[in-house]
Structure formats: C-alpha cells, structure tokens
C-alpha positions in Angstrom: 54.8 3.4 6.8 55.2 6.6 4.9 53.8 5.3 1.8 50.9 4.2 3.7 50.4 7.4 5.3 50.6 9.1 1.9 47.5 6.8 0.5 45.7 8.0 3.7 46.5 11.6 3.1 45.7 11.4 -0.6 42.3 9.7 0.2 41.6 12.6 2.7 41.5 10.3 5.4 44.5 11.7 7.4 46.0 15.2 7.7 49.7 16.0 7.2 49.9 17.7 10.5 48.2 14.8 12.2 50.8 12.5 10.5 53.8 14.7 11.7 52.5 14.5 15.3 52.2 10.7 15.0 55.8 10.5 13.9 56.8 12.4 17.0 54.9 10.2 19.3 56.4 7.1 17.7 59.8 8.6 18.4 59.2 9.4 21.9 57.4 6.1 22.8 59.6 3.7 20.7 56.2 2.2 19.2 56.1 1.9 15.3 54.0 4.6 13.6 51.5 2.1 12.3 50.5 1.1 15.9 50.4 4.7 17.2 48.1 5.5 14.0 45.9 2.4 14.9 45.6 3.4 18.7 45.1 7.1 17.8 41.6 6.7 16.4 42.3 9.3 13.8 41.3 6.8 11.1 38.3 4.5 11.3 39.4 0.7 11.5 37.7 0.0 8.2 39.1 2.8 6.2 42.7 1.9 7.7 42.2 -1.6 6.7 41.2 -0.8 3.2 44.2 1.6 2.9 46.6 -1.2 4.1 45.0 -3.6 1.5 45.8 -0.9 -1.1 49.3 -0.5 0.0 50.3 -4.1 0.2 48.2 -5.0 -3.0 46.2 -7.6 -1.1 42.3 -7.9 -1.5 40.1 -6.4 1.2 37.2 -8.5 2.5 34.5 -7.3 4.6 33.7 -10.8 6.1 30.3 -9.7 7.7 28.8 -9.1 4.3 30.0 -12.7 3.0 27.8 -15.7 3.4 29.3 -18.6 5.3 30.6 -21.5 3.2 30.6 -24.8 5.1 32.7 -26.4 2.4 35.6 -23.7 3.2 35.1 -23.9 6.9 35.4 -27.6 7.0 39.0 -27.3 5.5 40.2 -25.5 8.6 39.3 -26.4 12.5 37.8 -23.7 14.7 41.0 -23.7 16.8 43.3 -23.0 14.1 41.0 -20.3 12.7 41.1 -18.9 16.2 44.8 -19.0 16.8 45.6 -17.3 13.4 42.5 -15.1 13.4 41.7 -16.4 10.0 38.3 -17.3 8.5 38.1 -19.5 5.3 35.1 -18.0 3.2 35.6 -19.6 -0.2 36.8 -22.8 -1.8 37.6 -23.3 -5.5 37.5 -26.9 -6.0 39.1 -27.2 -9.5 42.3 -25.1 -8.5 42.1 -26.3 -4.8 42.4 -22.8 -3.5 41.0 -21.7 -0.2 40.1 -18.0 0.3 40.9 -16.8 3.7 40.1 -13.5 5.7 43.3 -12.7 7.8 44.3 -10.0 10.4 47.9 -10.4 9.0 48.0 -11.8 5.5 51.7 -10.9 5.3 52.5 -13.7 7.8 54.2 -16.1 5.5 54.7 -18.8 8.4 50.9 -18.6 9.1 50.0 -18.9 5.4 52.3 -22.0 5.2 50.8 -23.8 8.2 47.4 -23.1 6.9 48.2 -24.6 3.5 49.6 -27.7 5.3 46.6 -28.0 7.6 44.1 -27.4 4.9 45.7 -29.3 2.0 44.8 -26.4 -0.2 46.7 -23.2 -1.7 45.8 -20.2 0.5 44.6 -17.0 -1.1 44.8 -14.3 1.8 42.6 -11.6 2.1 42.9 -8.7 4.6 39.9 -8.5 7.1 39.0 -6.3 10.2 40.4 -7.8 13.5 37.2 -6.9 15.2 35.1 -8.7 12.7 37.1 -11.7 12.5 37.1 -12.3 16.1 33.5 -11.9 16.3 32.6 -14.0 13.3 34.8 -17.1 14.1 32.8 -18.5 17.0 29.5 -17.5 15.2 30.4 -19.2 11.8 31.6 -22.3 13.3 28.6 -22.6 15.6 26.0 -21.9 12.7 27.8 -22.8 9.5 26.6 -26.5 9.1 30.2 -27.1 8.3 30.3 -30.5 10.3 27.1 -31.6 8.6 28.0 -30.7 5.0 31.5 -32.0 5.1 30.1 -35.4 6.5 27.8 -35.3 3.5 30.8 -34.8 1.2 32.7 -37.5 2.6 29.9 -40.1 2.7 28.8 -39.3 -0.8 30.6 -38.8 -4.1 29.2 -36.2 -6.5 28.4 -38.6 -9.2 26.7 -41.1 -7.0 24.7 -38.5 -5.0 23.5 -37.0 -8.2 22.3 -40.5 -9.5 20.8 -41.4 -6.1 18.8 -38.2 -6.2 17.4 -38.6 -9.6 16.5 -42.4 -8.9 13.0 -42.0 -7.3 13.5 -45.4 -5.9 16.5 -44.9 -3.9 15.8 -41.2 -3.1 14.6 -42.0 0.3 17.9 -43.5 1.3 19.7 -40.1 0.6 17.2 -37.7 2.4 16.8 -39.8 5.4 20.5 -39.8 6.1 21.4 -37.9 9.2 23.6 -35.2 7.6 21.0 -34.2 5.1 18.3 -34.1 7.9 20.6 -32.4 10.2 21.4 -29.4 7.6 17.6 -28.8 7.0 17.1 -28.8 10.8 20.0 -26.5 11.5 18.8 -24.0 8.6 15.3 -24.0 10.3 16.6 -23.6 13.7 18.8 -20.5 12.7 15.8 -19.0 10.9 13.7 -19.3 14.3 16.5 -17.7 16.4 17.0 -15.0 13.8 13.2 -14.2 13.6 13.1 -14.8 9.9 9.9 -14.7 8.0 11.1 -16.8 5.1 13.9 -19.1 4.0 15.1 -19.4 0.5 17.1 -22.3 -0.9 18.2 -21.4 -4.3 20.2 -23.5 -6.9 22.7 -21.2 -8.8 25.0 -22.2 -11.5 28.0 -23.3 -9.3 26.5 -23.4 -5.7 23.4 -23.4 -3.6 22.7 -20.3 -1.4 20.6 -20.2 1.7 18.9 -16.7 2.3 16.8 -15.5 5.2 14.2 -12.7 5.0 14.8 -10.7 8.3 12.8 -7.7 9.1 11.8 -7.6 5.5 15.2 -7.7 3.9 16.8 -10.9 2.4 20.1 -11.7 3.8 22.6 -14.3 2.2 23.8 -16.5 5.3 25.0 -19.8 3.8 26.6 -21.2 0.8 26.5 -24.8 0.1 28.1 -27.0 -2.6 25.8 -27.7 -5.6 26.1 -31.5 -5.2 23.9 -31.5 -2.1 21.1 -29.4 -3.5 18.8 -32.0 -4.8 19.0 -34.0 -1.5 18.0 -30.9 0.3 15.1 -30.2 -1.8 14.0 -33.8 -1.6 14.2 -33.6 2.1 11.9 -30.6 2.2 9.5 -32.2 -0.2 9.3 -35.4 2.0 8.5 -33.3 5.0 6.0 -31.3 3.2 4.3 -34.4 1.6 5.3 -33.4 -1.9 6.1 -35.5 -5.0 9.9 -35.9 -4.8 10.1 -37.1 -8.5 8.2 -34.1 -9.9 10.5 -31.3 -10.9 8.8 -29.8 -13.9 5.9 -28.0 -12.2 5.7 -25.8 -8.9 4.3 -27.6 -5.8 2.9 -26.2 -2.6 2.8 -28.0 0.9 3.3 -27.4 4.6 4.8 -29.0 7.6 5.4 -28.2 11.3 8.9 -27.8 12.7 9.5 -27.9 16.6 12.5 -26.5 18.5 13.2 -26.5 22.2 11.1 -23.3 22.8 9.0 -22.9 19.7 6.6 -24.6 17.2 6.5 -23.2 13.8 4.2 -24.0 10.9 6.1 -23.9 7.5 4.3 -23.1 4.3 6.4 -24.5 1.4 6.7 -23.6 -2.2 8.9 -25.3 -5.0 9.7 -23.7 -8.3 11.6 -25.3 -11.1 14.5 -22.9 -12.3 17.2 -23.4 -15.0 19.7 -24.4 -12.3 17.4 -26.7 -10.3 14.4 -26.3 -8.1 14.2 -23.3 -5.8 12.4 -23.8 -2.4 11.0 -21.0 -0.2 9.5 -21.7 3.2 7.3 -19.1 5.1 7.6 -19.4 8.9 4.1 -19.2 10.6 4.8 -19.1 14.4 2.1 -20.4 16.6 1.5 -17.9 19.3 -1.2 -16.9 21.5 0.3 -13.4 21.9 -1.7 -11.4 19.5 -0.3 -7.7 19.2 -2.5 -4.8 20.1 -3.2 -2.2 17.5 -0.8 0.3 19.4 1.9 -2.5 19.3 1.4 -2.4 15.5 2.0 1.3 15.3 -1.5 2.5 14.8 -1.9 5.8 16.6 -3.8 9.1 17.3 -6.8 9.7 15.1 -6.1 6.5 13.0 -6.3 4.4 16.1 -9.6 6.2 17.2 -11.2 5.7 13.7 -10.3 2.0 13.4 -11.5 1.3 17.1 -14.7 3.0 16.4 -15.2 1.1 13.1 -14.7 -2.3 14.7 -17.5 -1.5 17.2 -20.1 -1.2 14.5 -22.1 -4.4 14.4 -22.1 -4.8 10.6 -20.3 -3.8 7.7 -17.0 -4.4 5.9 -13.5 -3.6 7.2 -10.8 -4.0 4.6 -7.0 -4.2 5.2 -4.9 -3.6 2.2 -1.3 -3.7 1.2 1.2 -5.9 -0.8 2.4 -9.5 0.3 4.3 -9.3 3.6 2.9 -6.0 4.8 1.3 -7.5 7.8 -2.3 -7.5 6.9 -3.2 -10.7 8.6 -1.6 -9.6 11.8 -3.7 -6.6 11.8 -6.8 -8.7 11.2 -5.9 -10.9 14.2 -5.5 -7.7 16.3 -9.0 -6.5 15.4 -10.3 -9.8 16.1 -8.8 -10.0 19.5 -10.7 -6.8 20.4 -13.9 -8.4 19.5 -13.4 -12.0 20.8 -15.8 -12.6 23.7 -18.1 -15.5 24.7 -21.0 -13.3 23.4 -20.1 -13.4 19.8 -19.7 -16.1 17.3 -16.5 -15.6 15.2 -15.6 -17.6 12.3 -12.5 -17.2 9.9 -11.6 -18.7 6.6 -7.8 -18.4 6.1 -4.9 -19.6 3.9 -3.0 -20.5 6.0 -4.1 -20.3 9.6 -1.2 -18.3 11.0 -2.4 -17.5 14.5 -4.5 -20.0 16.7 -6.9 -18.1 18.8 -9.1 -19.6 21.5 -12.8 -18.9 21.2 -12.6 -18.6 17.4 -13.6 -20.9 14.9 -10.8 -21.1 12.3 -11.1 -22.9 9.0 -8.2 -23.5 6.6 -8.7 -23.3 2.8 -8.3 -26.7 0.9 -8.6 -26.0 -2.8 -8.1 -29.6 -3.7 -11.3 -30.5 -1.8 -13.3 -27.6 -3.1 -13.0 -25.4 -0.1 -12.3 -22.0 -1.5 -12.9 -18.5 -0.2 -16.1 -18.2 -1.9 -17.4 -21.7 -1.1 -16.4 -21.4 2.5 -17.9 -17.9 2.9 -21.3 -19.2 1.5 -21.2 -22.1 4.1 -20.4 -19.6 7.0 -23.6 -17.8 6.6 -25.4 -20.9 7.8 -23.2 -21.2 10.9 -25.0 -18.3 12.8 -22.0 -15.9 12.8 -21.8 -12.5 14.2 -18.3 -11.8 12.7 -16.7 -13.3 9.8 -13.1 -13.0 8.7 -12.2 -13.9 5.1 -8.4 -14.1 4.5 -8.5 -12.4 1.1 -11.0 -10.9 -1.5 -9.7 -12.6 -4.7 -12.5 -12.7 -7.0 -15.9 -11.2 -7.9 -17.9 -14.0 -6.1 -15.9 -13.5 -2.8 -16.4 -9.7 -3.0 -20.1 -9.9 -3.6 -20.7 -12.5 -1.1 -18.9 -10.3 1.6 -21.0 -7.4 0.7 -24.1 -9.5 1.2 -23.0 -10.9 4.3 -22.5 -7.4 5.7 -25.8 -6.1 4.5 -27.5 -9.0 6.4 -26.1 -7.9 9.7 -22.6 -9.4 9.9 -19.3 -7.8 10.5 -16.8 -8.8 7.9 -13.2 -8.6 7.8 -10.9 -9.1 4.8 -7.8 -8.1 2.9 -7.1 -6.8 -0.6 -4.1 -6.1 -2.6 -3.9 -2.3 -3.4 -1.4 0.3 -2.9 -3.5 2.7 -0.9 -6.7 2.9 1.1 -8.6 4.9 -1.4 -7.4 2.4 -4.2 -9.5 -0.5 -2.6 -12.8 1.0 -3.5 -12.4 1.4 -7.2 -10.8 -2.0 -7.2 -14.0 -3.5 -5.6 -16.0 -1.7 -8.3 -13.9 -3.3 -10.9 -14.9 -6.6 -9.2 -18.5 -5.8 -10.4 -19.7 -4.9 -7.0 -22.7 -2.4 -7.2 -21.8 1.0 -6.2 -24.9 1.3 -4.0 -24.3 -1.8 -2.1 -20.6 -1.1 -1.8 -21.3 2.5 -0.4 -23.8 1.0 2.1 -21.3 -1.9 3.2 -17.9 -0.5 3.6 -17.2 0.9 7.0 -13.4 1.4 7.0 -10.4 0.7 4.7 -6.8 0.4 6.2 -3.7 0.6 4.0 -0.5 -0.6 5.6 3.3 -1.1 5.2 5.9 -2.3 7.5 9.3 -0.5 8.2 12.2 -1.7 10.2 12.7 -0.1 13.6 16.1 1.5 14.7 17.9 -0.7 17.0 17.6 0.5 20.6 21.1 -0.7 21.4 23.2 1.4 18.8 20.6 4.3 18.2 22.1 7.7 17.9 21.2 11.3 17.0 22.2 13.1 13.8 21.3 16.2 11.9 19.8 15.3 8.5 20.9 16.9 5.4 19.0 19.8 3.9 17.3 17.7 1.1 16.1 15.3 3.9 14.4 18.1 5.9 12.8 19.6 2.8 11.4 16.3 1.8 9.8 15.8 5.3 8.4 19.4 5.1 6.8 18.6 1.7 5.2 15.4 2.8 4.1 16.6 6.2 3.0 20.2 5.2 1.3 22.0 8.1 1.9 18.8 10.3 5.7 19.7 10.3 5.5 23.1 12.1 2.9 21.6 14.4 5.2 18.7 15.4 8.1 21.0 16.2 6.0 23.2 18.3 4.4 20.3 20.2 8.0 19.2 21.1 9.1 22.8 21.8 12.2 22.6 19.4 13.3 24.7 16.4 16.1 22.5 14.9 15.1 19.0 13.6 17.2 16.1 14.8 16.8 12.6 13.5 18.0 9.0 14.6 19.7 6.2 13.1 21.5 2.8 14.2 25.2 2.9 14.3 25.2 -1.0 13.6 26.2 -3.4 16.3 26.3 -7.0 17.2 22.8 -7.2 18.4 21.2 -6.0 15.1 23.7 -8.0 13.1 25.3 -4.7 11.8 22.2 -3.5 10.1 21.1 -0.5 12.5 17.7 -2.0 12.7 16.0 -4.4 14.9 12.2 -5.4 14.8 9.5 -3.9 12.6 6.5 -1.4 13.0 3.6 -0.6 10.7 2.8 2.7 8.9 -0.9 3.2 8.3 -3.4 5.1 6.7 -7.1 4.7 7.9 -9.9 5.8 5.5 -13.2 5.8 7.6 -16.2 5.8 5.0 -18.3 8.8 5.7 -21.3 10.4 3.8 -18.8 12.2 1.4 -16.9 9.2 0.6 -20.1 7.0 0.0 -21.2 9.7 -2.3 -17.9 9.5 -4.3 -18.3 5.8 -4.3 -21.8 6.1 -5.8 -20.2 8.5 -8.4 -17.6 5.9 -9.3 -14.9 8.4 -8.6 -11.2 7.6 -9.1 -9.1 6.7 -6.1 -7.4 10.3 -6.2 -10.6 12.1 -5.6 -11.5 9.8 -2.7 -8.1 10.2 -1.2 -8.4 14.1 -1.4 -11.6 14.0 0.3 -10.5 11.6 3.0 -7.5 13.9 3.8 -9.7 16.9 4.0 -11.5 15.0 6.6 -8.3 14.4 8.7 -6.9 11.0 7.3 -3.2 10.7 7.6 -1.5 9.3 4.5 0.9 6.3 5.0 3.9 8.4 4.1 3.0 11.1 6.6 2.5 8.5 9.3 6.0 7.1 8.4 7.5 10.4 8.6 5.9 11.2 11.8 7.5 8.0 13.1 10.9 9.2 11.8 10.6 12.4 13.7 9.9 10.3 16.9 13.1 8.2 16.3 11.2 4.9 15.6 12.4 4.4 12.1 14.6 6.2 9.5 13.9 8.5 6.5 15.4 5.9 4.2 13.2 3.1 5.5 9.9 5.1 4.8 11.1 6.1 1.5 11.9 2.4 0.7 8.4 1.1 1.5 6.0 4.0 1.3 7.3 6.5 -1.2 4.7 8.1 -3.3 
C-alpha cells in the first residue's frame, strides 16, 4: 500500500502527514490502510481508482463514458455481472477477447469463472464501484442485448449480408422480430431520454447509435456491423423509402407510438464510405405549447415582442441556426393570437405541433407545394395571420413582404447569426429597401443553452478571467445587476453531475434571445442599405439586449453556465 500512497503523494492527491495519520488509524483499528484511505474521503473515488490502476498496471475505464455493446453484454448474464460487479463493454471477435470493467480486476478466481461462462478470454479493466453498480441494471435493461444476440444467433454474417443486398428477399430480414424490436427499443429510449435526434452510423468495424439530448450528441449503443444494413432497411420500410437505393440520399417520415406518447419522425438517409447513415428527427405531437416566458424571453425583450405581435400587419422574423428552437418560438407567438376571431394559416416543413383552431399545411415538394406556391395560395384563403416555415428564396421573401403590406401579419424564420443580420440578408434576396422598411416589425435571434440540473446544482466562485469576461460583455449591466441583488461578490452555479442528469450537470434547455424592434431609426438604416453592425449598434443604443448579454444574465441568475453561453452564443 505504501507504493500506492507514494503515487498519490507524487500526484499531489495525498499529503504525507495525512498518510502517516492513516497508518496510525490502520494500526489502531486493525483495518488495512487501503480500506481506511477509501473511507477517509481524503482522495476522490475516481482519483483513487486511477491511482490503483496505475499501481497495478491495469487499464482504467470510465464506464459511464463508454457506449453499451449488446454483443459484449450478451456474453455474460446480468446475474453474473451483478454478482462479480463486472460489466462487459467490448468484444473482439477475431481474438475472442471480452473487455470487462471490474471493481476488483485482481480477483483471478472471478476472472476464471467469467472466462468459463463467456467462452472468451477476459481483458480486465478497473472501474468505479459506484458507477458499475448503477450501470449494470441500466445497461442490461436498455442495451438491446437480447434482441441483438438473437439476430446474431439466427443469422450468419455471410447470409445476412446476402439477404440484405437482395431486394427480393430483403423483406424477410427486416420484418423479423429481432430487427424490428431493435429499432423499436432504440426509439423508445429516444422518447424516454427526451432526445431530439437519433443517429445510426456505419463505421469501419461496427455500427453506433447516438442520441442528441439537450443539444449534445451522446453515444449510447454499439452494434455489430453485420446488422447495419438490416436496421437501415427496417427504417426505410417504415419511412416508405426505396430499400434498394443506396447511392443517393433519401428523405421520409413515419409515426412511432409508445404507451404514453406519439412521435412523428422525419428520416434522412445519406450514403457514406462505410454504409448508409440514418438520422431521425423526433417531432413530438403535443398540445402543450410553451409560453414566451417558458422559453426564456424576459424583461424588455418580452415586452417588445408582445407589442410586435399585437400589430395587425407586418413581418416578424425568428432567426438562428438549425436546432435553435425557432419553430417552437413561432408556435408560442401563434398561441397568443389564436382566437376564433382570426383566421390563421401555416405552411410548414414539417408540421411539428398540431394546434386546434389553426389551418396547418405541410410542404409537399413532389406535388409542387413549396413555400412560394403555398404562400401565393394562402392569400386567396382570407387569412389574418400567415406563418411560413422558412424564407428560403427571393420569391418567398417578396411574397411575404407583399402579404404584410396588404394587411396580413406574417411570421417566418431565417438562417442568420444575429437579429440585425436578417435585414441585409433580405436585401440580398432582392427585397426592395423601401418595402422592407415598411413591412418588417420585429426580428428575433435566438439560441438554446442547457439548464443546470436542479438536483445537483451547487454554488461556486468563478475564476478571475470568467468574471472579467462577464464584465466585458455586460458592461454597465454588470454593476446594475449586483446592485439589484444587493451583493458585492459574484457567485455562479454549476451542476455537480448526478444520476438524474446522466452525469452531465445539465437537464433541460432554455433560450437566449435578442429582440430587435424596428423603429424609425432602424427603418432609415434599412433604406440606406446599412451593414448589420451599424443596425445592431443603433438597436443597442435603443435598449436592445444582445444574445450573449441575455445569456450571461441567465448565468448570473443560476439558470445556465458560463461555458454553455460561450459554446452557443460567443461573439
């Protein structure tokens, strides 16, 4: 144990005087120094485990950061894994080697039993006891191990490959219960985990499944490469796509039902070097439209936006990159205006929320229903309010302007980095400056950041460089904020990481916004074709809060972290 203690001391994890005290406690209690050290709390569990791995020359594994491998899990029953506190996480078919995370990788009798039970050579890794005990039931419940192992038993690699490539027999494979169950389980987990997207990717030696949760991709599953084509074909059948076409991208959609939810899935396939990639966007059917306050719009921005939607005509634009919550904000605005007194029509691709009292139309390019053609037809439907999913071209932009000038309130989205950047972008689409200045009412730019997990939220003192960054961005707002809270020292918040947030420190998302209300000054700048920087400066002078400023104020309020705002809204 002395050598291990020396490693801890050399790494700066244990003081010599503490080690001397531990030896005395060990002598007095008759308990080994190692156990006294573990119970003392002087060294964090993970740091101690890494030191042990270094001392025993055994690889250390953070099992929480490794995707589940059904092929590996299928080689050991859950009861055996629980008894020996061991999780198989990787399997080398060629060498018949099973990589296993263990609490005690030096237990030779346990390793011998695992080898006999699995029929494979065991490569032990040292893992945290707490992580292993938590992960065992989760992995065996969500791993798809039973389904995948069944597929592997029922089909040989060669025959499966041939059947998948043979379009006449492909239906036999994809309709088999194991393949269908794998896709169903993947989607069920996606719904439960609040994932927005599911990625099924073919890599050189395996297939991986990743979920986008709270805006971040997380690898959750590793599957054998031999089942990839069958899985893709199953998704294609559900989406009404051509299963024998692997050379070009395809798009489709289908509906998936669970016990307590119904989800529309937008499917996209893409041919890659190692096989077709599938991305499924989950669109939840919900009548619960969030309010602007729920989304994170506050103070002056909320007031300006609510005033803008009450104007009976004009254009309100929501800008931001893909996945920034633009459509959700549009629905929140429509929800405010949705009464029996007005006729609201929407043109979307796809329809993400189904709202009572609103005429919602889905884009169908194959049938000739585009944003431009749909918008032209809408004007003959006696609408009060029109929502166009996205301004993609010159024709749509000019039709939207014409609609607003003839007494309609028009909502739409645009892909720009800032609110001020939307106006020069529309001018680039050949919109006439005098028409644009007369029609645009308000432009909203937004991003989404992850919220700190309420279960493991803790206070901390930020480093000096973090405080300086906040001061730089907020300017006079910084001192105003401290004065309003009656504090002199800045304290921020972060998530410690816990089971409820899947060890991320975050749970849920909230928006950061900048709301540019078009006044006379901004209209004049539009007429002069001024660049975005000049328009933004004028808007800030008029009281507009920049996205990054809104984000940092949410940091000060303990809603999100400095790192999150820097990640999505750094300028």
